[in-house]
C-alpha positions as CSV (number, residue, x, y, z in Angstrom):
1,M,31.4,12.6,-35.9
2,L,30.8,10.2,-38.5
3,R,30.8,13.0,-41.3
4,G,34.3,13.8,-40.2
5,L,35.7,10.3,-39.8
6,R,34.5,9.6,-43.5
7,K,35.9,13.1,-44.5
8,A,39.0,11.7,-42.8
9,S,39.1,8.6,-44.9
10,E,39.7,10.7,-48.2
11,N,43.2,11.5,-47.1
12,W,46.3,9.8,-45.4
13,L,44.2,7.5,-42.7
14,G,41.7,6.5,-45.2
15,K,44.6,5.4,-47.7
16,I,45.6,2.8,-45.3
17,V,42.4,0.8,-44.5
18,M,39.7,-0.8,-46.2
19,A,36.3,0.7,-46.1
20,V,33.2,-1.4,-44.7
21,V,29.7,-1.0,-46.0
22,V,27.2,-0.3,-43.4
23,G,23.5,-1.2,-45.1
24,G,23.2,1.7,-47.5
25,L,25.6,3.9,-46.0
26,V,29.2,3.8,-46.4
27,I,30.8,4.4,-43.1
28,A,34.8,4.7,-43.4
29,F,35.3,2.1,-40.4
30,G,39.4,2.6,-41.4
31,V,39.5,5.4,-39.2
32,W,38.3,3.5,-36.3
33,G,40.8,1.1,-36.9
34,I,41.4,-2.5,-36.0
35,G,39.9,-3.2,-32.5
36,D,40.4,-6.7,-31.3
37,I,44.1,-7.0,-32.1
38,F,44.9,-5.1,-28.8
39,R,43.0,-7.4,-26.4
40,G,45.5,-9.4,-24.5
41,F,49.3,-10.1,-25.1
42,G,50.2,-13.2,-26.7
43,L,53.8,-15.0,-27.0
44,S,52.9,-15.5,-30.7
45,T,52.9,-12.3,-32.4
46,V,53.3,-10.9,-36.0
47,A,54.8,-7.5,-34.6
48,T,55.3,-5.5,-31.7
49,I,55.1,-1.6,-31.2
50,G,55.6,-0.3,-27.9
51,R,53.5,-2.5,-25.7
52,T,51.0,-3.2,-28.5
53,E,51.5,-6.5,-30.1
54,I,49.7,-7.6,-33.3
55,P,48.7,-11.4,-32.9
56,I,49.1,-14.0,-35.3
57,A,45.3,-14.9,-35.5
58,E,44.4,-11.3,-36.4
59,F,46.6,-10.9,-38.6
60,Q,46.0,-14.1,-40.6
61,A,42.4,-13.9,-40.3
62,R,42.6,-10.2,-41.9
63,Y,45.2,-11.4,-44.5
64,N,42.9,-14.1,-45.5
65,E,40.3,-11.8,-46.1
66,Q,42.0,-9.7,-48.4
67,V,43.6,-12.6,-50.2
68,Q,40.3,-14.0,-51.2
69,Q,39.0,-10.6,-52.1
70,F,41.8,-9.8,-54.3
71,G,41.4,-13.5,-55.8
72,R,37.5,-13.0,-56.4
73,Q,38.7,-9.7,-58.2
74,M,41.3,-11.8,-60.5
75,G,38.7,-14.4,-61.1
76,R,40.7,-17.1,-59.6
77,P,42.6,-18.3,-56.3
78,I,45.7,-16.7,-55.7
79,S,48.9,-18.5,-54.1
80,P,50.8,-17.0,-51.2
81,E,53.5,-16.5,-53.5
82,Q,51.5,-14.5,-55.6
83,A,50.0,-12.6,-53.0
84,R,53.2,-12.1,-51.5
85,A,54.3,-10.5,-55.0
86,F,51.6,-8.3,-55.0
87,G,52.6,-6.9,-51.8
88,I,49.4,-7.7,-49.7
89,E,51.1,-9.0,-46.6
90,Q,53.1,-5.8,-46.7
91,Q,50.6,-3.4,-47.3
92,L,48.3,-4.9,-44.4
93,L,51.1,-5.4,-42.1
94,G,52.0,-1.7,-42.3
95,Q,48.4,-0.8,-42.0
96,M,48.0,-2.9,-38.8
97,I,51.3,-1.3,-37.2
98,A,50.4,2.4,-38.0
99,F,47.0,2.1,-36.3
100,A,49.0,0.4,-33.3
101,A,51.2,3.0,-33.3
102,L,48.7,5.7,-33.0
103,D,46.7,4.0,-30.3
104,E,49.8,3.3,-28.2
105,R,50.2,7.2,-28.5
106,A,46.9,7.8,-27.6
107,R,47.4,5.9,-24.5
108,Q,50.5,7.6,-23.6
109,L,48.8,11.0,-23.7
110,R,46.0,9.4,-21.8
111,L,43.2,10.6,-24.5
112,G,39.7,9.3,-23.6
113,L,36.2,9.6,-24.7
114,S,33.4,9.5,-22.3
115,D,30.7,6.8,-22.6
116,A,28.2,9.4,-22.7
117,E,29.7,11.5,-25.6
118,L,30.3,8.1,-27.3
119,T,26.8,7.2,-27.2
120,K,25.8,10.8,-28.2
121,R,27.7,10.5,-31.3
122,I,26.2,7.1,-32.5
123,T,22.9,7.8,-31.8
124,E,23.3,11.0,-33.7
125,N,24.7,9.0,-36.6
126,P,21.8,9.5,-39.1
127,A,22.4,5.5,-40.7
128,F,20.7,4.6,-37.1
129,R,17.6,6.3,-37.7
130,G,14.1,5.1,-37.6
131,F,11.4,6.4,-39.7
132,N,10.5,8.9,-36.9
133,G,13.7,10.5,-37.7
134,K,15.2,9.4,-34.4
135,F,17.9,6.8,-33.3
136,D,16.5,3.3,-33.2
137,Q,18.1,0.5,-31.6
138,S,16.6,-1.9,-34.0
139,V,17.6,-0.3,-36.9
140,F,21.4,0.0,-35.2
141,L,21.7,-3.5,-34.5
142,Q,20.7,-4.4,-37.9
143,R,23.1,-2.1,-39.8
144,I,26.3,-3.2,-37.6
145,R,25.1,-6.8,-37.7
146,D,25.0,-6.7,-41.7
147,S,28.9,-5.3,-41.4
148,G,29.9,-8.2,-39.2
149,F,30.1,-6.5,-36.1
150,S,29.0,-7.4,-32.6
151,E,27.6,-3.9,-30.6
152,E,30.5,-4.3,-28.3
153,R,33.2,-4.5,-31.3
154,F,31.6,-1.8,-33.0
155,V,31.6,0.7,-29.9
156,L,35.1,0.0,-29.3
157,E,35.7,0.5,-33.0
158,Q,34.1,3.8,-32.6
159,R,36.3,4.8,-29.5
160,Q,39.4,3.9,-30.7
161,G,39.0,5.9,-33.9
162,T,37.7,9.1,-32.3
163,L,40.9,9.2,-30.2
164,R,43.1,8.8,-33.5
165,R,41.4,11.3,-34.9
166,Q,42.2,13.7,-31.9
167,L,45.8,12.9,-32.7
168,I,45.6,13.3,-36.4
169,D,43.2,16.6,-36.1
170,A,46.0,18.1,-33.6
171,I,48.8,17.3,-36.1
172,G,47.3,18.6,-39.6
173,A,44.8,21.3,-38.6
174,Q,46.8,23.8,-38.9
175,L,48.4,23.0,-42.5
176,A,48.1,25.9,-45.0
177,T,48.4,25.8,-48.3
178,P,50.3,28.8,-50.1
179,Q,48.6,30.9,-52.4
180,T,51.6,30.8,-55.1
181,I,51.1,27.0,-55.6
182,A,47.4,27.1,-55.7
183,A,47.5,29.9,-58.3
184,A,50.1,28.1,-60.3
185,I,48.1,24.7,-60.4
186,E,44.8,26.7,-61.4
187,R,46.5,28.4,-64.1
188,Y,47.9,25.1,-65.5
189,G,44.6,23.4,-65.3
190,E,42.2,26.4,-66.5
191,E,44.4,28.2,-68.9
192,E,42.7,28.2,-72.2
193,R,44.2,28.8,-75.6
194,T,42.8,29.1,-79.1
195,I,44.6,27.9,-82.3
196,D,43.6,28.1,-86.0
197,Y,45.2,25.1,-87.8
198,V,45.7,23.2,-91.1
199,T,45.9,18.8,-91.1
200,L,48.4,17.3,-93.4
201,D,47.3,13.5,-93.8
202,A,47.9,10.9,-96.6
203,S,46.0,12.3,-99.3
204,K,48.7,15.0,-99.5
205,A,51.8,12.9,-100.0
206,G,50.8,12.2,-103.7
207,D,51.4,9.0,-105.9
208,I,53.6,6.6,-104.8
209,A,55.2,4.0,-107.1
210,P,55.2,0.4,-105.5
211,P,58.9,-1.0,-104.6
212,S,60.9,-2.7,-106.6
213,P,61.8,-6.2,-105.2
214,E,65.4,-5.0,-104.1
215,T,63.9,-1.8,-102.4
216,L,61.2,-4.3,-100.6
217,S,63.8,-7.0,-99.7
218,G,66.1,-4.3,-98.2
219,Y,63.3,-2.6,-96.3
220,F,62.7,-6.1,-94.9
221,E,66.1,-6.8,-93.7
222,D,66.0,-3.3,-91.9
223,H,63.0,-4.1,-90.1
224,K,63.1,-7.9,-89.5
225,V,62.2,-7.4,-85.8
226,A,59.0,-5.6,-86.5
227,F,57.8,-9.1,-88.4
228,R,59.0,-11.1,-86.3
229,A,56.4,-14.3,-85.3
230,P,55.6,-14.5,-81.7
231,E,55.5,-17.2,-79.8
232,Y,52.3,-19.5,-79.9
233,R,51.0,-21.8,-77.3
234,K,48.6,-24.8,-77.6
235,V,46.3,-24.6,-74.9
236,L,43.9,-27.3,-74.1
237,M,40.5,-26.1,-72.1
238,M,37.9,-27.8,-70.4
239,I,35.0,-25.8,-69.0
240,V,32.1,-26.7,-66.6
241,S,29.8,-23.9,-66.9
242,Q,26.8,-23.5,-64.2
243,E,24.8,-21.6,-66.7
244,E,25.3,-24.4,-69.6
245,L,24.4,-27.5,-66.7
246,A,21.3,-25.3,-65.8
247,R,19.9,-25.5,-69.5
248,G,20.3,-29.3,-69.2
249,I,18.1,-29.4,-66.1
250,E,14.3,-29.9,-66.1
251,V,12.1,-28.4,-63.6
252,S,8.6,-30.1,-63.1
253,E,5.5,-27.7,-62.7
254,D,5.0,-28.8,-59.1
255,D,8.8,-27.4,-58.1
256,A,8.0,-24.2,-59.9
257,K,4.8,-23.7,-58.1
258,R,6.2,-24.3,-54.9
259,A,8.9,-21.9,-55.3
260,Y,6.4,-19.6,-56.3
261,Q,4.4,-19.7,-53.2
262,D,7.6,-19.9,-51.1
263,R,8.9,-16.5,-53.1
264,L,5.5,-14.8,-53.3
265,S,6.8,-11.8,-51.7
266,R,9.5,-11.4,-54.6
267,Y,6.8,-11.2,-56.7
268,S,4.4,-9.1,-54.7
269,T,4.5,-5.2,-54.7
270,P,2.9,-4.8,-51.2
271,E,0.5,-1.8,-50.7
272,R,1.9,1.4,-50.1
273,R,0.5,4.6,-48.1
274,Q,1.4,8.2,-47.7
275,V,1.3,8.4,-44.1
276,Q,1.3,11.5,-41.6
277,Q,1.5,11.6,-37.9
278,I,1.3,14.0,-35.1
279,V,2.9,12.8,-31.8
280,F,1.8,14.3,-28.6
281,A,3.2,14.8,-25.1
282,N,0.3,12.6,-23.4
283,A,-3.1,11.0,-23.9
284,D,-5.2,14.0,-22.7
285,E,-3.7,16.4,-25.0
286,A,-4.0,14.0,-28.2
287,K,-7.9,13.4,-27.1
288,Q,-8.4,16.9,-26.9
289,A,-6.6,17.2,-30.6
290,S,-8.7,14.7,-32.0
291,E,-12.1,16.0,-30.6
292,R,-11.2,18.8,-32.6
293,L,-10.1,17.3,-35.7
294,A,-13.6,15.3,-35.4
295,G,-15.4,18.8,-35.2
296,G,-13.8,20.0,-38.4
297,L,-10.0,20.9,-37.7
298,D,-8.2,20.5,-40.8
299,F,-4.9,18.1,-39.9
300,A,-2.4,20.6,-41.7
301,E,-3.9,23.1,-39.4
302,L,-3.6,21.1,-36.5
303,A,0.1,20.6,-37.4
304,K,0.6,24.4,-37.9
305,E,-0.7,25.3,-34.7
306,R,1.9,22.8,-33.2
307,N,4.8,24.4,-35.2
308,L,5.4,21.3,-37.0
309,T,5.8,21.3,-40.8
310,E,5.0,19.1,-43.4
311,K,8.4,17.3,-43.3
312,D,8.1,17.1,-39.8
313,I,4.9,15.0,-39.8
314,D,5.1,12.9,-43.1
315,L,6.5,9.7,-42.7
316,G,6.3,9.3,-46.1
317,T,5.0,6.9,-48.8
318,V,5.7,3.3,-46.9
319,T,4.7,-0.2,-46.8
320,K,3.5,-1.4,-43.4
321,S,6.6,-3.3,-42.3
322,E,8.5,-0.1,-43.0
323,I,7.0,1.7,-40.3
324,I,8.7,0.9,-37.1
325,D,5.9,1.5,-34.5
326,Q,3.5,-1.6,-35.2
327,A,0.8,0.2,-33.7
328,V,1.1,3.2,-35.6
329,A,1.4,1.0,-38.7
330,N,-1.9,-1.1,-37.8
331,A,-3.7,2.2,-37.5
332,A,-2.4,3.8,-40.7
333,F,-3.4,0.8,-42.9
334,G,-6.9,0.4,-41.4
335,L,-7.9,3.8,-42.5
336,A,-9.5,4.8,-45.6
337,E,-7.8,7.3,-48.1
338,G,-7.7,10.8,-46.3
339,A,-8.9,9.4,-42.8
340,V,-7.5,10.3,-39.5
341,S,-7.2,8.1,-36.8
342,A,-8.2,8.1,-32.9
343,P,-5.2,8.7,-30.8
344,V,-2.7,5.5,-30.9
345,A,-0.7,4.6,-28.0
346,G,2.7,4.1,-29.8
347,R,6.3,3.4,-29.0
348,F,7.2,7.2,-29.3
349,G,4.2,8.6,-27.6
350,T,0.6,9.1,-28.2
351,A,-0.1,9.7,-32.1
352,I,-2.5,10.8,-34.3
353,V,-2.4,9.2,-37.7
354,R,-3.6,10.4,-41.3
355,T,-3.6,8.4,-44.2
356,V,-3.1,10.7,-47.3
357,K,-2.7,8.4,-50.2
358,I,-3.1,4.7,-50.9
359,E,-1.2,2.9,-53.6
360,P,-2.7,-0.6,-53.9
361,G,-0.3,-3.6,-54.0
362,S,0.0,-6.4,-56.7
363,T,1.4,-9.7,-57.3
364,K,2.9,-11.0,-60.5
365,P,0.9,-14.2,-61.6
366,L,2.7,-17.4,-61.7
367,A,2.5,-17.6,-65.7
368,E,4.3,-14.4,-66.0
369,V,7.3,-15.7,-63.8
370,E,7.5,-19.3,-64.2
371,A,9.9,-19.1,-66.6
372,D,12.4,-17.6,-64.3
373,I,11.5,-19.2,-61.5
374,K,12.5,-22.7,-63.4
375,H,15.5,-20.9,-64.5
376,D,16.8,-19.8,-60.9
377,I,16.0,-23.5,-59.7
378,A,17.9,-25.3,-62.3
379,F,20.7,-22.9,-61.6
380,D,21.1,-23.5,-58.2
381,R,20.6,-27.2,-58.7
382,A,23.6,-27.0,-61.2
383,K,25.6,-25.5,-58.5
384,A,25.5,-28.6,-56.7
385,E,26.2,-30.3,-59.8
386,V,29.4,-28.1,-60.9
387,N,31.0,-29.1,-57.1
388,K,30.5,-32.8,-57.8
389,I,32.0,-32.7,-61.1
390,R,34.9,-30.2,-59.5
391,D,35.7,-32.9,-56.8
392,R,36.1,-35.6,-59.6
393,V,38.1,-33.7,-61.6
394,E,40.4,-33.0,-58.6
395,E,40.3,-36.9,-57.9
396,E,41.4,-37.5,-61.5
397,F,44.2,-35.1,-61.1
398,G,45.2,-36.6,-57.9
399,G,45.6,-40.0,-59.7
400,G,48.2,-38.8,-62.3
401,A,45.9,-38.0,-65.1
402,R,46.2,-35.5,-67.8
403,L,43.7,-33.0,-68.8
404,D,42.7,-34.8,-72.0
405,E,42.4,-37.9,-70.1
406,V,40.0,-36.3,-67.5
407,A,37.8,-34.9,-70.0
408,Q,37.3,-38.2,-72.0
409,T,36.8,-40.1,-68.5
410,L,34.2,-37.7,-67.5
411,K,33.0,-37.0,-70.8
412,I,33.2,-33.2,-71.0
413,P,34.2,-31.4,-74.1
414,L,37.9,-30.8,-74.5
415,L,38.5,-27.2,-76.3
416,T,41.7,-26.7,-78.1
417,I,43.3,-23.5,-79.3
418,D,46.0,-24.7,-81.7
419,A,48.2,-21.6,-81.6
420,V,47.6,-18.2,-79.8
421,D,50.1,-15.5,-79.0
422,R,50.2,-13.2,-75.9
423,S,47.5,-10.5,-77.2
424,G,45.4,-13.7,-77.6
425,R,45.6,-13.4,-81.5
426,T,46.0,-16.7,-83.8
427,P,48.8,-16.9,-86.2
428,E,46.5,-15.4,-88.9
429,G,45.9,-12.2,-86.6
430,Q,42.1,-13.1,-85.7
431,P,41.3,-13.0,-82.0
432,V,40.7,-16.4,-80.3
433,T,36.7,-16.7,-79.7
434,E,36.7,-19.9,-77.7
435,V,38.2,-18.4,-74.3
436,P,35.3,-17.2,-71.9
437,A,35.5,-13.0,-71.7
438,D,35.6,-13.0,-67.6
439,V,38.5,-15.2,-67.0
440,D,42.4,-14.7,-68.1
441,V,43.3,-18.1,-69.6
442,I,45.9,-16.5,-72.2
443,G,47.8,-14.7,-69.2
444,G,47.8,-17.9,-67.3
445,A,48.9,-20.3,-70.1
446,F,51.9,-18.0,-70.8
447,A,52.6,-18.3,-67.2
448,T,53.1,-21.8,-67.1
449,D,54.9,-24.3,-69.2
450,I,54.1,-27.9,-70.5
451,G,53.2,-30.3,-67.9
452,N,52.8,-27.9,-64.9
453,E,49.7,-28.4,-62.9
454,N,47.4,-25.3,-63.0
455,D,45.0,-24.1,-60.6
456,P,41.3,-23.7,-62.2
457,L,39.8,-20.4,-63.3
458,Q,36.5,-19.5,-61.6
459,L,33.9,-18.4,-64.0
460,K,31.9,-15.3,-62.4
461,G,28.7,-16.8,-63.8
462,G,29.4,-20.0,-61.7
463,G,31.8,-22.9,-62.7
464,F,35.5,-23.6,-63.4
465,L,37.7,-23.7,-66.6
466,W,40.7,-26.1,-66.1
467,Y,43.7,-25.5,-69.1
468,D,46.8,-26.9,-70.0
469,V,49.6,-26.1,-72.4
470,A,50.1,-28.8,-75.0
471,G,52.5,-27.4,-76.8
472,I,55.2,-24.3,-77.5
473,T,56.3,-22.7,-80.6
474,P,59.3,-20.2,-80.1
475,S,59.3,-16.9,-81.5
476,R,61.4,-17.1,-84.7
477,E,62.4,-14.6,-87.8
478,R,59.7,-14.9,-90.7
479,K,60.9,-14.9,-94.2
480,L,59.7,-12.3,-96.5
481,D,57.2,-14.6,-98.7
482,E,55.5,-15.2,-95.3
483,V,54.8,-11.3,-94.8
484,K,55.1,-9.7,-98.3
485,D,51.8,-7.9,-97.9
486,R,52.6,-6.3,-94.6
487,V,56.0,-5.5,-95.4
488,E,54.6,-3.7,-98.6
489,A,52.1,-1.7,-96.5
490,R,54.3,-0.8,-93.5
491,W,57.1,0.8,-96.4
492,H,54.0,2.5,-98.2
493,E,53.2,3.9,-94.7
494,D,56.6,5.2,-94.0
495,E,57.0,6.9,-97.3
496,V,53.5,8.6,-96.7
497,I,55.4,9.7,-93.3
498,K,58.4,10.6,-95.1
499,R,56.6,13.0,-97.5
500,I,54.2,14.5,-95.0
501,E,57.2,15.4,-92.9
502,A,59.0,17.1,-95.7
503,K,55.9,18.8,-96.8
504,T,55.4,20.1,-92.9
505,T,59.0,21.2,-92.8
506,E,58.6,22.9,-96.3
507,L,55.3,24.8,-94.7
508,M,57.0,25.7,-91.3
509,D,59.9,27.3,-92.9
510,K,57.6,29.6,-95.0
511,L,55.8,30.5,-91.7
512,K,59.0,31.4,-90.1
513,A,59.9,33.5,-93.0
514,G,56.8,35.7,-92.8
515,A,54.0,34.0,-94.8
516,S,50.3,33.6,-93.3
517,L,48.7,30.3,-92.5
518,A,45.6,31.3,-94.7
519,E,47.9,31.8,-97.8
520,L,49.8,28.6,-97.5
521,A,46.4,26.8,-96.8
522,V,45.0,28.3,-100.3
523,A,48.2,27.4,-101.8
524,A,48.6,23.6,-100.5
525,E,44.9,22.9,-100.8
526,L,44.3,22.6,-96.9
527,K,41.5,23.7,-95.1
528,V,42.3,26.3,-91.9
529,E,40.2,25.0,-88.8
530,S,39.8,26.8,-85.3
531,K,39.5,25.5,-81.7
532,S,38.9,27.7,-79.0
533,G,38.8,26.9,-75.1
534,L,41.2,24.4,-75.4
535,K,42.8,23.3,-72.1
536,R,45.6,20.9,-71.2
537,Q,43.2,18.2,-70.1
538,G,39.8,17.2,-71.7
539,S,40.7,18.5,-75.2
540,D,39.5,16.7,-78.3
541,M,42.9,17.2,-79.8
542,P,45.3,14.5,-79.8
543,A,47.7,14.8,-76.7
544,R,51.0,15.2,-78.9
545,V,49.2,18.5,-80.5
546,M,48.0,19.9,-76.7
547,T,51.4,19.4,-75.7
548,E,52.9,21.7,-78.4
549,V,50.1,24.0,-78.1
550,F,51.1,24.9,-74.6
551,R,54.7,25.2,-75.2
552,T,54.0,27.9,-77.9
553,A,53.7,31.7,-77.4
554,K,50.9,33.9,-78.7
555,D,51.0,34.4,-82.1
556,G,53.6,31.4,-82.5
557,F,53.5,28.6,-84.9
558,A,54.5,25.1,-84.3
559,S,53.7,21.4,-85.7
560,A,52.7,17.9,-84.0
561,D,51.7,14.7,-84.9
562,G,48.1,14.0,-85.3
563,E,45.9,11.2,-84.4
564,K,47.1,9.0,-87.5
565,A,50.9,8.2,-87.8
566,T,50.7,9.8,-91.2
567,D,48.9,13.0,-90.1
568,R,50.5,16.2,-89.1
569,I,49.1,19.4,-87.6
570,I,50.3,22.8,-88.2
571,F,48.6,25.4,-85.8
572,R,49.2,29.2,-84.9
573,V,48.1,30.0,-81.0
574,T,45.9,33.1,-81.7
575,D,44.8,33.7,-78.1
576,I,45.5,32.6,-74.7
577,K,43.4,33.3,-71.3
578,V,44.8,32.8,-68.3
579,P,42.5,32.5,-65.3
580,T,42.0,35.4,-62.7
581,Y,42.5,33.8,-59.2
582,D,39.7,34.0,-57.0
583,A,40.5,32.0,-53.7
584,A,36.6,31.5,-52.9
585,S,36.1,30.2,-56.2
586,A,35.3,25.9,-56.2
587,T,37.9,25.5,-58.4
588,V,40.6,27.1,-56.1
589,Q,39.0,25.8,-53.0
590,S,39.2,22.1,-54.6
591,I,42.9,22.6,-55.4
592,R,43.5,24.0,-51.6
593,N,41.8,21.3,-50.3
594,Q,43.8,18.5,-52.2
595,L,47.1,20.4,-51.4
596,K,46.1,20.2,-47.6
597,N,45.4,16.4,-48.2
598,S,48.6,16.0,-50.0
599,Y,50.7,17.8,-47.2
600,N,48.7,16.2,-44.2
601,D,49.8,12.6,-46.1
602,E,53.4,13.5,-46.2
603,L,53.4,14.7,-42.6
604,M,51.2,11.7,-41.3
605,T,53.7,9.4,-43.0
606,Q,56.7,11.4,-41.3
607,Y,54.7,11.2,-37.9
608,V,53.8,7.7,-37.8
609,T,57.2,6.8,-39.0
610,R,59.0,8.7,-36.2
611,L,56.3,7.0,-33.9
612,E,57.1,3.8,-35.0
613,A,60.6,4.5,-34.2
614,D,60.3,6.1,-30.9
615,L,57.8,3.3,-29.7
616,G,60.4,0.7,-31.0
617,T,58.5,-1.5,-33.6
618,S,59.9,-5.2,-34.5
619,I,58.7,-7.4,-36.8
620,N,58.6,-11.5,-36.3
621,Q,59.5,-13.0,-39.8
622,S,58.9,-16.3,-38.9
623,A,55.5,-15.4,-37.2
624,L,54.7,-13.5,-40.3
625,A,55.6,-16.3,-42.7
626,Q,53.7,-18.7,-40.5
627,A,50.5,-16.2,-40.7
628,T,50.5,-16.1,-44.5
629,G,51.2,-19.6,-45.6
630,R,55.0,-19.1,-46.3
631,A,55.9,-21.7,-43.4
632,P,54.4,-24.8,-41.5
633,Q,51.5,-23.9,-39.3
């Protein structure tokens, strides 16, 4: 069932919900939906779908989770206005309404799932198996707890998701993908072409004399916009880095020793053993087997007699703590290498255990890890210091101080970028180096104004960056003397392009008149090269060339722009290989699956839209604004 639910997350349903990580296994909780929002109907609701209400509290909790996650990705907190601009609230509302509509329809159709069947599906989930390969309650509880679910809520989510799948499978299960479309898509992606080609580059333009002053001046007048100076901003920054503060914090030897003892498990590699076990139906049967083993019977032969493979009896190479059955663990780790235990009364029956191999444990000495320990301690202490400084900074701002005044008061270095454009470059065209790479200071500086209060940016390594715009230099037209070298270089490039284009036209005319590419290449001192197996995607040829290659018939000639602005490529299509349609091939199966998912997406969108209309959907805009912080609480 869980495999089916994960598969469903790849299409329509999975696109409208976040996936939740359960331990090391990704479980698409999106297909189970939002369980708690349907308990009780309150007056304060964000939306109503039929008899189902979405309470403000539930919507607000989920909205805040998404806003915080988005803020972490952006590297700074985002305001309700920004969240609204990104469409977070509308996307979330659409998700919750869609699930509520499906749940309402499932109730109308009286779809149900027995407790026994639900239990069976959960216990068969590989994510919840112990080392014996069977469902383990402790593993189950740990996995769902790591994911933030109680047992009650997890079971409810499973039940709701399964009922939704019944609806979705009934609607989209019979969708068929037309062979004609699949074949056309396969041909588009898999068709291969071979070309012969020559490249005309700047070296074929010949000598170009420098422009006269009149020519250069005229060119500059015609292209002034290209040389216009962008807007520049003067930016002040104050950075409080947790890493930098940590470098100034001294950690004593005693503190390092205490931390070493507290974290000893982190620096220790526990002993591991390859363990095998055979579980018996009862103690008498285990006793008889133990006597036979003592008499010389090989452990592997005993397993074969019981129709057990090596995989069936192998618990793997594990630490003692990784064996869930404590009695088995004690027995296995009390044996010498190669030894077999007496019968052990374990949790899952009486077992006989064999220790196949022993990998001794080890512990790194303090001297080897002392530097790392001191750094970790200093870094943790620096975090508290960062928070204290942040509070002091906010107090200063609250008192009306400017950023430069705050920096002076708190004795924090103030960094100044005298002039930077939107691309992060100085007037000399060099990238600014003072800005940390993990935050968007430049974008923030060009989104605010002089005198505005700006939210601090959070550094990924810990800490904050405050910034202010101290000056704005508007965009302006430059004079020729300021950019003369750039203008002349641009003029020269344009002249090269003109000559290369003229040469390309000349050669193309000769090819159309019947000349061969090889003959023309010799005359023009060009090298003929070949490329085979070219596809529309994934070629190392420029995209503009590939577009023309697949527009040109076999034995036809064409030209296209090369990688550089001054390059032109002339080519002849020498061969075209059309793929043979094979319905059983992996490529065609992938195409048909994608088509089916696409059709299913569209069908489910239409179904849910109609379902919401039939059930009656209303949105409380006032409650929505309240939940998202756009109205007083």
